[in-house]
C-alpha positions, -999 to 999 in steps of 0.1 A, spaced: 0 0 0 28 24 9 45 18 -25 13 26 -43 10 59 -24 46 68 -33 41 60 -69 8 79 -70 24 109 -53 53 108 -78 29 106 -108 9 135 -95 40 156 -90 52 147 -125 18 157 -139 21 192 -123 53 202 -140 51 225 -170 76 229 -197 74 261 -217 95 269 -248 98 305 -260 113 317 -292 129 352 -288 135 372 -319 157 402 -314 147 435 -329 163 444 -362 194 466 -358 189 500 -372 220 518 -384 206 553 -386 207 574 -355 173 590 -361 155 556 -357 177 549 -326 163 582 -312 128 568 -317 117 586 -349 96 565 -372 106 564 -409 80 583 -429 71 609 -402 80 646 -402 103 642 -372 123 615 -391 125 637 -421 140 667 -403 162 646 -379 194 647 -401 193 684 -406 187 690 -369 216 667 -360 239 686 -384 228 719 -368 234 705 -333 269 693 -344 278 727 -359 266 745 -327 286 721 -305 317 725 -326 313 763 -325 310 762 -287 341 741 -284 360 764 -307 351 796 -289 369 804 -257 
């Protein structure tokens, strides 16, 4: 009787285990900085992003150059 209870307890414990398999797909790597900043291609913000970045780079270079 004791052996039957042990086998039954083992079978119930094995039935309670769950095995889950997940497939993780990493996001596509974006090479342009505007997409990395969160701008969506095709939007106005994405369209003006390169010129804004150039202006910012020019202002930053000017500030470094002036004493």
